[in-house]
N, C-alpha and C positions, 0 to 999 in steps of 0.2 A: 548472068550465071550465078546461081546461089552457091554459097560455100557451105559445105557440110563437113563436119569433122570426120575424116575418113582415115586419119593416121592411126596406126596401131598404138595401143598404150605402151607396148614394150619396144624399146630401141636399144641399140648397142653403139658404143663409142670406143674408138681405138685409144690405147693408153698413150699419154704424152707427158712431158715434164709438168705441164700445167695442171693435169688432173691426178698426178701421182699422190698428192695429199689425200684425195678422196679414196684412192686405192688403198693407201696405208690405213686410213680410218676404218674402211669396210673390213679389211683383213683383221684388224685388231678386235673388232666386234664379233666377227664371224668365226674366227679360228683360235684355238688355244695355243698357237705357236707364234713366236715373234720372228718375223722374217728378216733376213740379213739385208744389208745394203746391196750386196751382189744380186740378190733376188730381184730387187727393185730396178737395178741397172739392166738386168737380163730381160725383164718384161717389156722394156722399151726398145729392144733391138728390132730392126726392120724385119728379120726373118720370122718373127713370131707375131707380127702385127695382126694377122688373121686369127690368131689363137689366144689373144689376150685382150679382153674387152671389159668395159664397164657396162653394167646392165641398168637401164633406166626404165622406170614405170611411171607413165605420165610426167616425164621430164625430171623425175626424182631418182637419184642414184640409189639403187636398192640391192645391187649384187655385183659380183666380180667373177671373172674366170681368167686364170693365168696358166699358161702351158709353156713347155719348152720342147724343142726337137732334140732327139738323142739317137745317133747312129749306134746300133747294137747288133752284133753277130751278122753283119751283112744286110741288115734291115734298117729301116728308119722307123723309129717309134716317136709318138707324141706322148709326153708325160703331162698328165693333167695335175698340176700342182695344187690349184685351188679352184673350187667352184662353189659359191655360196650365195644365198639370197637371204636378206634380212627376214627374221621370223614373221613380222606382220604381213609380209608380201608372199609368203609361201602359200601353197594350195591355189595358185593362180597360173600354174603351168610355166612359170618363169624359168625354173631350173630345167625343165624339159626343153623349152625353147632355146635356152642358152646352150645346153648340151647338143641339141640338133644343129645349132649354128656352128659349133666346133666340128661335129661329124661332117657337115657339108663342106666346111673349109678343108678338112682332111681329104675328102673326095676330090676337091678342086686342086689340091696341091700335088702336082705331078712331077716336079723336079726338086728334090727326089719324091717318089711316091711314098706315102705313109702306109706302112704295113699294119700297124696296130696302135691303139691308144691304151694307156694303162695309168693306174693311180693307186694310191694307198688310202685306206680308210681305217681309222682307229677302231679296234675291236668293240669298243663300247657304243659305236655309232651304227646301230643296226638299221636305223632309218635310212642313212646314206647308202649302206650296202644294198638294201632292198631297192632304193631308187635306181642305182646303177644296174642291178640285175634286171629290173623291168625294162631297161634300155639295151639289153643284150650283152652286158658284161658278165664275165664268169670269174669266180675266185680261182686264182692260179697258185697262190701261196699264202702262208701265214708266217709273217716275220716276227719272231719273238725279240723284244727289246729294240724295236725299230725307233720308237720315240724315246728320247733320253730324258726330256724334262717334263713330260706329262704322263699321267696315269689314265688308263692302263698303257703300258709301254708297247704293246703288241699291235700289229697292223695286218689287215688283209691286203693282198695285192689283187686287184681286179683288172681284167683285160678284156678288150674287144678287138678281135681280128677284123681288119678292113679289107682283106683280100680273099 
């Protein structure tokens, strides 16, 4: 039997203490925010394993997605804290595939059922806003002064209902 390379170039890996250094490095390159130690402790918790992944392209770590579950007003929300792909690897649908992975995980998560997914986008990042809108997210609010240490300080809240 001949072996042909049939593996997809994109793969995902759960976050572990062993790859947390890679997560930290990607976050520092991709986002203008320095994340707290609590953030990194939280992304390793078992209840978010399906929602926090390293993104690999041909076995190279090129992206990250980190989320947390939040009960709100009798509903369960998934907060998408970070989703980023290194610039040289954009336009390969990696962001879309990563977001789809998270949406599929939301659909499979039944205890409790996830009612919505939401996130914040800095108002200067129109590319990110358009990316999420293409995937069915809608702007539900504008938070003035949301970001304390970066300019501009304002953020859009984008949401996708899952029910």
